[in-house]
DSSP file (Angstrom, degrees, kcal/mol; ACC not computed):
  #  RESIDUE AA STRUCTURE BP1 BP2  ACC     N-H-->O    O-->H-N    N-H-->O    O-->H-N    TCO  KAPPA ALPHA  PHI   PSI    X-CA   Y-CA   Z-CA
    1    1 A X              0   0    0      0, 0.0     2,-0.3     0, 0.0     0, 0.0   0.000 360.0 360.0 360.0 134.1    0.0    0.0    0.0
    2    2 A X        -     0   0    0      2,-0.0     2,-0.4     0, 0.0     0, 0.0  -0.660 360.0-155.6 -87.7 146.2    1.3    3.5   -0.9
    3    3 A X        -     0   0    0     -2,-0.3     2,-0.4     2,-0.0     0, 0.0  -0.991   6.0-168.1-126.0 128.3    1.0    6.3    1.6
    4    4 A X        -     0   0    0     -2,-0.4     2,-0.4     2,-0.0   137,-0.0  -0.956  11.4-151.2-113.8 134.8    0.9    9.9    0.7
    5    5 A X        +     0   0    0     -2,-0.4     2,-0.1     1,-0.0     3,-0.1  -0.884  21.9 171.6-110.2 135.3    1.3   12.5    3.4
    6    6 A X    >   +     0   0    0     -2,-0.4     3,-2.2     1,-0.1     4,-0.2  -0.589   5.9 171.1-137.3  72.3   -0.1   16.0    3.3
    7    7 A X  G >  S+     0   0    0      1,-0.3     3,-1.7     2,-0.2     4,-0.4   0.760  72.0  68.7 -57.8 -27.3    0.6   17.4    6.8
    8    8 A X  G >  S+     0   0    0      1,-0.3     3,-0.6     2,-0.2    -1,-0.3   0.738  92.2  61.2 -65.4 -20.2   -0.5   20.9    5.8
    9    9 A X  G X> S+     0   0    0     -3,-2.2     4,-0.8     1,-0.2     3,-0.8   0.530  78.3  87.0 -84.7  -3.3   -4.1   19.6    5.6
   10   10 A X  H X> S+     0   0    0     -3,-1.7     4,-1.8     1,-0.3     3,-0.8   0.888  80.8  62.6 -60.0 -36.4   -4.1   18.6    9.2
   11   11 A X  H <> S+     0   0    0     -3,-0.6     4,-2.7    -4,-0.4    -1,-0.3   0.856  94.4  62.6 -55.0 -35.4   -5.3   22.1   10.0
   12   12 A X  H <4 S+     0   0    0     -3,-0.8    -1,-0.2    -4,-0.2    -2,-0.2   0.874 113.3  32.5 -62.0 -38.4   -8.4   21.4    8.0
   13   13 A X  H << S+     0   0    0     -4,-0.8    -1,-0.2    -3,-0.8    -2,-0.2   0.658 127.6  38.3 -93.3 -16.9   -9.5   18.6   10.4
   14   14 A X  H  < S+     0   0    0     -4,-1.8    -2,-0.2     2,-0.1    -3,-0.2   0.672  90.6  95.3-111.1 -19.3   -8.1   20.1   13.6
   15   15 A X  S  < S-     0   0    0     -4,-2.7     2,-0.3    -5,-0.3     3,-0.0  -0.335  85.6 -98.3 -71.7 154.6   -8.7   23.9   13.5
   16   16 A X        -     0   0    0      1,-0.1     2,-0.2    -2,-0.0    -1,-0.1  -0.555  46.4-114.4 -66.9 133.2  -11.7   25.4   15.0
   17   17 A X        -     0   0    0     -2,-0.3     2,-0.4     1,-0.1    -1,-0.1  -0.468  24.0-118.6 -76.4 142.0  -14.4   26.0   12.3
   18   18 A X        -     0   0    0     -2,-0.2     2,-0.3     2,-0.1     4,-0.1  -0.653  25.7-129.5 -81.1 130.9  -15.3   29.6   11.4
   19   19 A X  S    S-     0   0    0     -2,-0.4     2,-0.1     2,-0.1     6,-0.1  -0.615  70.5  -5.8 -79.2 139.6  -19.0   30.3   12.0
   20   20 A X  S    S+     0   0    0     -2,-0.3     2,-0.4     4,-0.0    -2,-0.1  -0.370 121.7   1.1  75.9-155.1  -20.8   31.9    9.0
   21   21 A X     >  -     0   0    0      1,-0.2     4,-2.1    -2,-0.1     5,-0.1  -0.546  56.4-155.8 -75.5 120.2  -19.1   33.0    5.8
   22   22 A X  H  > S+     0   0    0     -2,-0.4     4,-2.2     1,-0.2     5,-0.2   0.851  94.6  53.6 -66.3 -34.0  -15.4   32.2    5.8
   23   23 A X  H  > S+     0   0    0      2,-0.2     4,-2.0     1,-0.2    -1,-0.2   0.855 108.8  48.1 -72.9 -32.6  -14.7   35.0    3.2
   24   24 A X  H  > S+     0   0    0      2,-0.2     4,-1.7     1,-0.2    -2,-0.2   0.896 110.8  53.2 -69.4 -39.2  -16.5   37.6    5.4
   25   25 A X  H  < S+     0   0    0     -4,-2.1     4,-0.3     1,-0.2    -2,-0.2   0.924 110.6  45.1 -59.8 -45.6  -14.5   36.4    8.3
   26   26 A X  H >< S+     0   0    0     -4,-2.2     3,-1.7     1,-0.2    -1,-0.2   0.908 109.0  57.6 -66.0 -40.5  -11.2   36.8    6.5
   27   27 A X  H >< S+     0   0    0     -4,-2.0     3,-0.5     1,-0.3    -1,-0.2   0.831 108.3  46.8 -58.1 -34.1  -12.4   40.2    5.2
   28   28 A X  T 3< S+     0   0    0     -4,-1.7    -1,-0.3     1,-0.2    -2,-0.2   0.457 119.4  40.3 -87.6  -2.6  -12.9   41.3    8.8
   29   29 A X  T X   +     0   0    0     -3,-1.7     3,-2.0    -4,-0.3    -1,-0.2  -0.214  68.5 147.9-137.7  44.1   -9.4   39.9    9.8
   30   30 A X  T <   +     0   0    0     -3,-0.5     7,-0.3     1,-0.3    -2,-0.1   0.715  69.6  53.1 -57.9 -28.7   -7.2   40.9    6.9
   31   31 A X  T 3  S+     0   0    0     -3,-0.1     2,-0.7     5,-0.1    -1,-0.3   0.425  76.7 110.7 -93.6   3.0   -4.0   41.4    8.9
   32   32 A X    X   -     0   0    0     -3,-2.0     3,-2.1    -6,-0.2     4,-0.4  -0.667  63.1-146.6 -78.5 117.5   -4.1   38.0   10.6
   33   33 A X  G >  S+     0   0    0     -2,-0.7     3,-1.9     1,-0.3    -1,-0.2   0.799  90.7  69.7 -55.3 -33.7   -1.1   36.1    9.0
   34   34 A X  G 3  S+     0   0    0      1,-0.3    -1,-0.3     2,-0.1    -2,-0.0   0.704  93.8  57.6 -64.1 -17.9   -2.9   32.7    9.3
   35   35 A X  G <  S-     0   0    0     -3,-2.1    -1,-0.3    -6,-0.2    13,-0.2   0.581  99.4-140.1 -87.7 -10.8   -5.4   33.7    6.5
   36   36 A X    <   -     0   0    0     -3,-1.9    12,-2.2    -4,-0.4     2,-0.5   0.897  27.6-178.3  55.3  49.9   -2.5   34.4    4.1
   37   37 A X  E     -A   47   0A   0     -5,-0.3    10,-0.3    -7,-0.3    -1,-0.2  -0.708  12.5-170.6 -80.1 125.0   -3.9   37.6    2.6
   38   38 A X  E     -     0   0A   0      8,-2.6     2,-0.3    -2,-0.5     9,-0.2   0.818  65.7 -12.1 -84.7 -34.9   -1.6   38.8   -0.1
   39   39 A X  E     -A   46   0A   0      7,-1.4     7,-2.9   118,-0.0    -1,-0.3  -0.979  59.6-177.9-162.9 150.6   -3.2   42.2   -0.8
   40   40 A X  E     +A   45   0A   0     -2,-0.3     5,-0.2     5,-0.3     2,-0.2  -0.987   4.5 175.9-154.7 158.3   -6.4   44.2    0.0
   41   41 A X        -     0   0    0      3,-2.6    -2,-0.0    -2,-0.3     0, 0.0  -0.679  57.0 -73.0-139.9-165.1   -8.0   47.5   -0.7
   42   42 A X  S    S+     0   0    0     -2,-0.2     3,-0.1     1,-0.2    21,-0.0   0.649 127.1  35.3 -74.9 -14.4  -11.4   48.9    0.2
   43   43 A X  S    S-     0   0    0      1,-0.3    20,-2.2    20,-0.1    21,-0.5   0.661 123.2  -6.2-112.8 -22.4  -13.4   46.8   -2.2
   44   44 A X  E     - B   0  62A   0     18,-0.3    -3,-2.6    19,-0.1     2,-0.3  -0.957  53.9-139.2-160.9 174.2  -11.7   43.4   -2.4
   45   45 A X  E     -AB  40  61A   0     16,-2.2    16,-2.8    -2,-0.3     2,-0.5  -0.974  12.6-133.1-146.2 163.4   -8.8   41.3   -1.3
   46   46 A X  E     +AB  39  60A   0     -7,-2.9    -8,-2.6    -2,-0.3    -7,-1.4  -0.969  33.2 172.0-118.8 123.9   -6.4   38.6   -2.7
   47   47 A X  E     -AB  37  59A   0     12,-2.4    12,-2.8    -2,-0.5   -10,-0.2  -0.966  36.0-107.0-138.6 148.4   -5.8   35.5   -0.6
   48   48 A X  E     - B   0  58A   0    -12,-2.2     2,-0.5    -2,-0.3    10,-0.3  -0.491  40.9-113.3 -66.9 145.1   -4.1   32.1   -0.9
   49   49 A X    >   -     0   0    0      8,-2.9     3,-0.6     1,-0.2     7,-0.2  -0.733  21.3-148.5 -82.0 125.1   -6.5   29.2   -1.3
   50   50 A X  T 3  S+     0   0    0     -2,-0.5     2,-0.3     1,-0.3    -1,-0.2   0.777  94.4  31.2 -68.8 -26.8   -6.1   27.2    1.9
   51   51 A X  T 3  S-     0   0    0     -3,-0.0    -1,-0.3   -39,-0.0   -42,-0.0  -0.679  95.0-169.5-131.4  78.9   -6.9   24.0    0.2
   52   52 A X    <   -     0   0    0     -3,-0.6     3,-0.1    -2,-0.3    71,-0.0  -0.196  36.2-141.9 -79.2 155.9   -5.6   24.5   -3.4
   53   53 A X  S    S+     0   0    0      1,-0.3     2,-0.3     2,-0.0    -1,-0.1   0.760  95.6   5.4 -79.6 -27.6   -6.0   22.7   -6.7
   54   54 A X  S >  S-     0   0    0     88,-0.0     3,-1.8    86,-0.0    -1,-0.3  -0.979  97.9 -79.5-150.2 157.2   -2.3   23.6   -7.4
   55   55 A X  T 3  S+     0   0    0     -2,-0.3    69,-0.2     1,-0.3     3,-0.1  -0.395 119.1  24.8 -61.8 129.6    0.5   25.3   -5.6
   56   56 A X  T 3  S+     0   0    0      1,-0.3     2,-0.3    -7,-0.2    -1,-0.3   0.463  80.2 160.5  92.4   5.4    0.1   29.1   -5.7
   57   57 A X    <   +     0   0    0     -3,-1.8    -8,-2.9    -8,-0.1     2,-0.3  -0.436  17.5 179.0 -59.6 117.9   -3.8   28.9   -6.2
   58   58 A X  E     -BC  48 122A   0     64,-2.4    64,-2.7    -2,-0.3     2,-0.3  -0.796  17.1-147.4-121.9 164.4   -5.1   32.3   -5.1
   59   59 A X  E     -BC  47 121A   0    -12,-2.8   -12,-2.4    -2,-0.3     2,-0.5  -0.965   7.6-146.5-132.5 150.7   -8.5   33.9   -5.0
   60   60 A X  E     -BC  46 120A   0     60,-1.4    60,-2.8    -2,-0.3     2,-0.4  -0.980  27.3-178.1-114.2 123.8   -9.8   37.5   -5.5
   61   61 A X  E     -B   45   0A   0    -16,-2.8   -16,-2.2    -2,-0.5    58,-0.2  -0.982  23.1-133.2-134.2 126.9  -12.8   38.1   -3.2
   62   62 A X  E     -B   44   0A   0     56,-0.4   -18,-0.3    -2,-0.4     4,-0.1  -0.437  18.2-132.6 -69.7 150.3  -15.0   41.3   -2.9
   63   63 A X  S    S+     0   0    0    -20,-2.2     2,-0.2    -2,-0.1    -1,-0.1   0.844  85.1  93.3 -67.1 -32.6  -15.7   42.4    0.7
   64   64 A X  S    S-     0   0    0    -21,-0.5     2,-0.6     1,-0.1    -2,-0.1  -0.436  81.4-129.0 -67.5 129.3  -19.4   42.7   -0.2
   65   65 A X        +     0   0    0     -2,-0.2     2,-0.3    52,-0.1    52,-0.1  -0.702  52.2 124.8 -85.7 117.6  -21.2   39.5    0.7
   66   66 A X        -     0   0    0     -2,-0.6    52,-2.7    -4,-0.1    -4,-0.1  -0.962  52.0-146.5-161.9 155.2  -23.3   38.1   -2.2
   67   67 A X  S    S+     0   0    0     -2,-0.3     2,-0.4    50,-0.3    50,-0.2   0.291  85.1  72.2-105.0   9.5  -23.6   34.9   -4.1
   68   68 A X    >   -     0   0    0     48,-0.1     3,-1.7     1,-0.1     4,-0.4  -0.982  64.0-155.1-128.2 123.4  -24.6   36.7   -7.3
   69   69 A X  G >  S+     0   0    0     -2,-0.4     3,-1.2     1,-0.3    -1,-0.1   0.792  96.5  67.6 -64.8 -25.9  -22.1   38.7   -9.4
   70   70 A X  G 3  S+     0   0    0      1,-0.2    -1,-0.3    -3,-0.1     7,-0.0   0.644  93.0  60.2 -68.7 -12.8  -25.1   40.7  -10.7
   71   71 A X  G <  S+     0   0    0     -3,-1.7    -1,-0.2     2,-0.1     2,-0.2   0.636  83.3  99.3 -84.8 -15.7  -25.4   42.2   -7.1
   72   72 A X  S <  S-     0   0    0     -3,-1.2     2,-0.0    -4,-0.4    -6,-0.0  -0.509  79.2-121.8 -73.0 134.2  -21.9   43.7   -7.2
   73   73 A X     >  -     0   0    0     -2,-0.2     4,-2.4     1,-0.1     5,-0.2  -0.341  29.8-103.9 -68.6 163.5  -21.9   47.4   -8.1
   74   74 A X  H  > S+     0   0    0      1,-0.2     4,-2.5     2,-0.2     5,-0.2   0.849 119.0  53.9 -59.2 -39.5  -19.9   48.4  -11.2
   75   75 A X  H  > S+     0   0    0      1,-0.2     4,-2.4     2,-0.2    -1,-0.2   0.922 111.5  45.1 -66.3 -42.0  -16.9   49.8   -9.2
   76   76 A X  H  > S+     0   0    0      2,-0.2     4,-2.6     1,-0.2     5,-0.2   0.917 113.0  50.4 -68.1 -41.9  -16.5   46.6   -7.3
   77   77 A X  H  X S+     0   0    0     -4,-2.4     4,-2.1     1,-0.2    -2,-0.2   0.922 112.8  46.9 -61.1 -43.5  -16.9   44.3  -10.4
   78   78 A X  H  X S+     0   0    0     -4,-2.5     4,-2.3     2,-0.2    -1,-0.2   0.908 113.2  48.6 -66.1 -41.9  -14.3   46.4  -12.2
   79   79 A X  H  X S+     0   0    0     -4,-2.4     4,-2.5     2,-0.2    -2,-0.2   0.908 110.7  49.3 -65.2 -40.8  -11.9   46.3   -9.3
   80   80 A X  H  X S+     0   0    0     -4,-2.6     4,-2.1     2,-0.2    -1,-0.2   0.894 111.8  50.7 -64.0 -39.5  -12.2   42.6   -8.8
   81   81 A X  H  X S+     0   0    0     -4,-2.1     4,-1.7    -5,-0.2    -2,-0.2   0.883 110.7  48.5 -67.3 -39.1  -11.6   42.1  -12.6
   82   82 A X  H  X S+     0   0    0     -4,-2.3     4,-2.1     2,-0.2    -2,-0.2   0.927 110.5  51.7 -65.4 -42.4   -8.5   44.3  -12.4
   83   83 A X  H  X S+     0   0    0     -4,-2.5     4,-2.5     1,-0.2    -2,-0.2   0.882 108.1  50.4 -64.2 -39.2   -7.2   42.4   -9.4
   84   84 A X  H  X S+     0   0    0     -4,-2.1     4,-2.1     2,-0.2    -1,-0.2   0.903 109.4  51.9 -67.6 -37.7   -7.6   39.0  -11.1
   85   85 A X  H  X S+     0   0    0     -4,-1.7     4,-1.8     2,-0.2    -2,-0.2   0.907 112.3  46.1 -60.8 -42.8   -5.7   40.4  -14.1
   86   86 A X  H  X S+     0   0    0     -4,-2.1     4,-2.4     1,-0.2    -2,-0.2   0.884 109.1  55.2 -68.0 -38.4   -2.9   41.5  -11.7
   87   87 A X  H  X S+     0   0    0     -4,-2.5     4,-2.7     1,-0.2    -2,-0.2   0.900 105.8  51.7 -60.9 -41.6   -2.9   38.2  -10.0
   88   88 A X  H  X S+     0   0    0     -4,-2.1     4,-2.4     2,-0.2    -1,-0.2   0.936 110.3  48.7 -62.6 -45.8   -2.4   36.4  -13.3
   89   89 A X  H  X S+     0   0    0     -4,-1.8     4,-2.1     1,-0.2     5,-0.2   0.923 112.1  49.1 -59.3 -45.2    0.6   38.6  -14.1
   90   90 A X  H  X S+     0   0    0     -4,-2.4     4,-3.4     1,-0.2     5,-0.5   0.918 110.9  48.7 -61.3 -46.6    2.1   38.0  -10.6
   91   91 A X  H  X S+     0   0    0     -4,-2.7     4,-1.5     1,-0.2     6,-0.7   0.910 111.5  50.4 -61.9 -41.3    1.6   34.2  -10.9
   92   92 A X  H  < S+     0   0    0     -4,-2.4     4,-0.5     4,-0.2    -1,-0.2   0.905 121.3  33.6 -65.7 -39.7    3.3   34.1  -14.3
   93   93 A X  H  < S+     0   0    0     -4,-2.1    -2,-0.2    -5,-0.2    -1,-0.2   0.850 125.0  36.9 -86.7 -35.3    6.3   36.1  -13.2
   94   94 A X  H  < S+     0   0    0     -4,-3.4    -3,-0.2    -5,-0.2    -2,-0.1   0.837 128.3  27.1 -91.0 -33.1    6.8   35.0   -9.6
   95   95 A X  S  < S-     0   0    0     -4,-1.5    -3,-0.1    -5,-0.5    -1,-0.1   0.898 100.2-135.2 -67.4 -42.1    5.9   31.3   -9.6
   96   96 A X        +     0   0    0     -4,-0.5     2,-0.2    -5,-0.4    -4,-0.2   0.812  36.5 174.7 -79.7 141.9    6.8   31.2  -12.6
   97   97 A X        -     0   0    0     -6,-0.7    29,-0.2    -5,-0.1    -1,-0.1  -0.690  36.1-134.4-110.6 163.3    4.1   29.1  -14.3
   98   98 A X  S    S-     0   0    0     27,-1.8     2,-0.3    -2,-0.2    28,-0.2   0.551  85.6  -3.5 -93.1  -9.7    3.4   28.3  -17.9
   99   99 A X  E     -D  125   0A   0     26,-1.4    26,-3.2    -8,-0.1     2,-0.4  -0.972  61.5-137.2-169.1 168.4   -0.2   29.1  -17.8
  100  100 A X  E     -D  124   0A   0     -2,-0.3     2,-0.5    24,-0.2    24,-0.2  -0.995   5.3-150.7-141.7 132.3   -3.1   30.1  -15.5
  101  101 A X  E     -D  123   0A   0     22,-2.5    22,-3.3    -2,-0.4     2,-0.3  -0.872  22.2-177.8 -95.1 134.8   -6.6   29.0  -15.2
  102  102 A X  E     +D  122   0A   0     -2,-0.5     2,-0.3    20,-0.2    20,-0.2  -0.951  18.4 117.4-126.2 152.4   -9.0   31.7  -14.0
  103  103 A X  E     -D  121   0A   0     18,-1.5    18,-2.6    -2,-0.3     2,-0.4  -0.938  46.8-115.7 169.8 172.5  -12.7   31.5  -13.2
  104  104 A X        -     0   0    0     -2,-0.3     2,-0.7    16,-0.2    16,-0.1  -0.985  13.5-149.3-128.8 140.9  -15.7   31.6  -10.9
  105  105 A X        -     0   0    0     14,-0.4     2,-0.9    -2,-0.4     9,-0.1  -0.936  19.1-162.8-107.3 106.4  -18.0   28.8   -9.9
  106  106 A X        -     0   0    0     -2,-0.7     4,-0.1     4,-0.1     3,-0.1  -0.794  55.3  -5.6-100.9 103.9  -21.4   30.4   -9.3
  107  107 A X  S > >S-     0   0    0     -2,-0.9     5,-2.1     8,-0.2     3,-0.9  -0.020  86.2 -81.4  97.6 156.4  -23.6   28.1   -7.3
  108  108 A X  G > 5S+     0   0    0      1,-0.3     3,-1.8     3,-0.2    -1,-0.1   0.884 126.8  57.3 -60.4 -42.3  -23.4   24.6   -6.0
  109  109 A X  G 3 5S+     0   0    0      1,-0.3    -1,-0.3     2,-0.1    -2,-0.1   0.741 105.4  53.4 -62.6 -22.8  -24.5   23.1   -9.4
  110  110 A X  G < 5S-     0   0    0     -3,-0.9    -1,-0.3    -4,-0.1    -2,-0.2   0.413 127.5 -97.4 -92.9   0.9  -21.5   25.0  -11.0
  111  111 A X  T < 5 +     0   0    0     -3,-1.8     2,-0.3     1,-0.3    -3,-0.2   0.568  63.2 163.7  98.2   9.2  -19.0   23.5   -8.5
  112  112 A X      < -     0   0    0     -5,-2.1     3,-0.4     1,-0.2    -1,-0.3  -0.451  22.6-167.9 -66.4 126.8  -18.7   26.3   -5.9
  113  113 A X  S    S+     0   0    0      1,-0.3     2,-0.5    -2,-0.3    -1,-0.2   0.828  92.2  30.5 -80.1 -36.2  -17.2   25.0   -2.7
  114  114 A X  S >  S+     0   0    0     -9,-0.1     3,-0.8     1,-0.1    -1,-0.3  -0.841  78.5 171.6-119.9  91.5  -18.2   28.2   -0.9
  115  115 A X  T 3   +     0   0    0     -2,-0.5    -8,-0.2    -3,-0.4    -1,-0.1   0.629  61.2  69.3 -83.9 -15.9  -21.3   29.1   -2.8
  116  116 A X  T 3  S+     0   0    0      1,-0.2     2,-0.4    -9,-0.1    -1,-0.2   0.514 100.1  45.4 -85.4  -1.1  -22.5   32.0   -0.6
  117  117 A X  S <  S-     0   0    0     -3,-0.8   -50,-0.3   -50,-0.2    -1,-0.2  -0.928  84.3-126.9-144.2 114.0  -19.8   34.5   -1.5
  118  118 A X        +     0   0    0    -52,-2.7   -56,-0.4    -2,-0.4     2,-0.3  -0.216  37.4 163.5 -59.5 149.0  -18.6   35.1   -5.0
  119  119 A X        -     0   0    0    -58,-0.2   -14,-0.4   -14,-0.1     2,-0.3  -0.957  32.6-124.4-165.0 147.2  -14.9   34.8   -5.7
  120  120 A X  E     -C   60   0A   0    -60,-2.8   -60,-1.4    -2,-0.3     2,-0.4  -0.706  21.7-146.5 -92.8 148.0  -12.4   34.5   -8.6
  121  121 A X  E     -CD  59 103A   0    -18,-2.6   -18,-1.5    -2,-0.3     2,-0.4  -0.915  10.7-171.0-109.7 141.5   -9.9   31.7   -8.7
  122  122 A X  E     -CD  58 102A   0    -64,-2.7   -64,-2.4    -2,-0.4     2,-0.6  -0.942   9.4-176.2-132.0 113.7   -6.4   31.9  -10.3
  123  123 A X  E     - D   0 101A   0    -22,-3.3   -22,-2.5    -2,-0.4     2,-0.2  -0.928  19.9-138.2-115.2 116.6   -4.6   28.6  -10.6
  124  124 A X  E     - D   0 100A   0     -2,-0.6     2,-0.3   -24,-0.2   -24,-0.2  -0.490  26.1-163.3 -69.0 141.5   -1.0   28.5  -11.9
  125  125 A X  E     - D   0  99A   0    -26,-3.2   -27,-1.8    -2,-0.2   -26,-1.4  -0.938  12.3-165.5-129.0 150.2   -0.4   25.6  -14.3
  126  126 A X    >   -     0   0    0     -2,-0.3     3,-2.0   -29,-0.2     4,-0.3  -0.952  38.3 -95.6-129.1 151.0    2.6   23.9  -15.7
  127  127 A X  T 3  S+     0   0    0     -2,-0.3   -28,-0.0     1,-0.3    -2,-0.0  -0.505 115.2  17.7 -63.4 126.7    3.0   21.5  -18.6
  128  128 A X  T 3  S+     0   0    0     -2,-0.3    -1,-0.3     2,-0.1    -3,-0.0   0.536  83.4 123.7  87.2   8.4    2.8   18.0  -17.1
  129  129 A X    <   +     0   0    0     -3,-2.0     2,-0.6     1,-0.1    -2,-0.1   0.678  69.0  61.8 -77.6 -14.1    1.2   19.0  -13.8
  130  130 A X  S    S+     0   0    0     -4,-0.3     2,-0.2     4,-0.1    -2,-0.1  -0.958  76.4 144.3-107.3 122.3   -1.7   16.6  -14.5
  131  131 A X     >  -     0   0    0     -2,-0.6     4,-2.7     0, 0.0     3,-0.5  -0.620  62.7 -58.3-141.0-163.7   -0.3   13.1  -14.8
  132  132 A X  H  >>S+     0   0    0      1,-0.2     4,-2.8     2,-0.2     5,-1.7   0.882 126.4  53.3 -55.1 -46.2   -1.1    9.5  -14.0
  133  133 A X  H  45S+     0   0    0      1,-0.2     6,-2.4     3,-0.2    -1,-0.2   0.869 115.1  41.2 -63.3 -33.9   -1.6   10.0  -10.3
  134  134 A X  H  45S+     0   0    0     -3,-0.5     4,-0.4     4,-0.2    -2,-0.2   0.915 123.0  36.3 -78.1 -44.2   -4.1   12.8  -10.8
  135  135 A X  H  <5S+     0   0    0     -4,-2.7    -2,-0.2     2,-0.1    -3,-0.2   0.855 134.6  17.7 -84.4 -34.6   -6.1   11.4  -13.6
  136  136 A X  T  <5S+     0   0    0     -4,-2.8    -3,-0.2    -5,-0.3    -2,-0.1   0.809 129.7  43.7-102.3 -43.6   -6.1    7.6  -12.8
  137  137 A X  S   <S-     0   0    0     -5,-1.7    -3,-0.2     2,-0.2    -4,-0.1   0.554  93.6-137.9 -81.1  -6.3   -5.2    7.5   -9.1
  138  138 A X        +     0   0    0     -4,-0.4     2,-0.4    -6,-0.3    -4,-0.2   0.875  64.9 120.8  47.8  42.6   -7.5   10.4   -8.3
  139  139 A X        -     0   0    0     -6,-2.4     2,-0.4     2,-0.0    -1,-0.2  -0.989  53.9-146.2-134.7 141.5   -4.8   11.7   -6.0
  140  140 A X        -     0   0    0     -2,-0.4     2,-0.5    -3,-0.1   -10,-0.1  -0.925   7.6-163.2-111.0 133.4   -3.0   15.1   -6.2
  141  141 A X        -     0   0    0     -2,-0.4     2,-0.6  -137,-0.0    -7,-0.1  -0.972   7.5-152.9-114.7 127.0    0.6   15.5   -5.3
  142  142 A X        -     0   0    0     -2,-0.5     2,-0.2     2,-0.1   -88,-0.0  -0.885   4.0-157.2-103.3 122.4    1.9   19.0   -4.6
  143  143 A X        +     0   0    0     -2,-0.6     2,-0.3     2,-0.1    -1,-0.1  -0.037  67.3  64.5 -85.9  31.7    5.6   19.6   -5.3
  144  144 A X  S    S-     0   0    0     -2,-0.2     2,-0.6     4,-0.0    -2,-0.1  -0.979  79.4-113.1-153.6 158.3    5.9   22.6   -3.0
  145  145 A X     >  -     0   0    0     -2,-0.3     4,-1.6     1,-0.1     3,-0.4  -0.882  28.1-149.7 -92.7 119.3    5.7   23.9    0.6
  146  146 A X  H  > S+     0   0    0     -2,-0.6     4,-2.6     1,-0.2     5,-0.1   0.825  93.3  57.3 -65.4 -33.7    2.7   26.3    0.7
  147  147 A X  H  > S+     0   0    0      2,-0.2     4,-2.3     1,-0.2    -1,-0.2   0.891 107.0  50.2 -62.4 -39.2    4.1   28.6    3.3
  148  148 A X  H  > S+     0   0    0     -3,-0.4     4,-2.2     2,-0.2    -2,-0.2   0.877 111.0  48.7 -64.4 -38.9    7.2   29.2    1.1
  149  149 A X  H  X S+     0   0    0     -4,-1.6     4,-2.7     2,-0.2     5,-0.3   0.911 109.7  52.2 -67.5 -42.5    4.9   30.0   -1.8
  150  150 A X  H  X S+     0   0    0     -4,-2.6     4,-3.6     1,-0.2     5,-0.2   0.956 111.2  46.6 -57.2 -49.8    2.8   32.3    0.3
  151  151 A X  H  X S+     0   0    0     -4,-2.3     4,-2.6     1,-0.2    -1,-0.2   0.904 112.0  51.4 -61.5 -42.2    6.0   34.2    1.4
  152  152 A X  H  X S+     0   0    0     -4,-2.2     4,-0.7     2,-0.2    -1,-0.2   0.926 115.8  40.0 -60.8 -46.4    7.2   34.4   -2.1
  153  153 A X  H >X S+     0   0    0     -4,-2.7     4,-1.4     2,-0.2     3,-0.7   0.904 114.8  53.0 -71.0 -42.3    3.9   35.9   -3.5
  154  154 A X  H >X S+     0   0    0     -4,-3.6     4,-0.5    -5,-0.3     3,-0.5   0.918 106.5  52.8 -58.9 -44.1    3.5   38.1   -0.4
  155  155 A X  H 3< S+     0   0    0     -4,-2.6    -1,-0.2    -5,-0.2    -2,-0.2   0.736 117.3  38.6 -64.3 -22.0    6.9   39.6   -0.9
  156  156 A X  H XX S+     0   0    0     -3,-0.7     3,-1.6    -4,-0.7     4,-0.7   0.575  89.1  93.7-101.6 -11.6    6.1   40.4   -4.5
  157  157 A X  H XX S+     0   0    0     -4,-1.4     4,-2.7    -3,-0.5     3,-1.2   0.835  76.9  60.9 -58.5 -38.6    2.4   41.5   -4.1
  158  158 A X  H 3< S+     0   0    0     -4,-0.5    -1,-0.3     1,-0.3    -2,-0.1   0.751 100.3  57.7 -62.9 -21.4    3.1   45.2   -3.8
  159  159 A X  H <4 S+     0   0    0     -3,-1.6    -1,-0.3     1,-0.1    -2,-0.2   0.805 117.0  31.2 -74.3 -29.2    4.7   45.2   -7.2
  160  160 A X  H << S+     0   0    0     -3,-1.2     2,-1.1    -4,-0.7    -2,-0.2   0.809 109.1  63.2-102.4 -34.6    1.5   43.8   -8.9
  161  161 A X     <        0   0    0     -4,-2.7    -1,-0.2     1,-0.2  -121,-0.1  -0.765 360.0 360.0 -96.9  96.5   -1.4   45.2   -6.9
  162  162 A X              0   0    0     -2,-1.1    -1,-0.2    -3,-0.1    -4,-0.1   0.354 360.0 360.0-118.2 360.0   -1.3   48.9   -7.3
């Protein structure tokens, strides 16, 4: 039997669970290091995904709580869109990755893990990052330490989010 270890996920099962919307909680605690916020302004923030699809997976989240993008005012929608564009540039240059997936999953039927608060995903991608173990073994292996990636991106964030 093969064993894969992901000690960073221990926090998922052992940490105290946040009551209510996790994104609103982070929005109200932006300077707490444990939430790994890379950047924020008055309308939105950029944060590392705590349980990522790939190393460096980040999200752009409006402070305004809604599950419908059509509820966002124009200024917030434009700002979130600008921030995702800046996030892509940062991932390409700092990681460096060969491509980036961006998107939103709106509603449970669309695959939203946290469906009550809209958010953009930006996932760095590399040629060959999906292989046998991911496609057949239904197991994902991350070739990186997430705290190191956070520090690398955090140290570069002020260059990209202006």
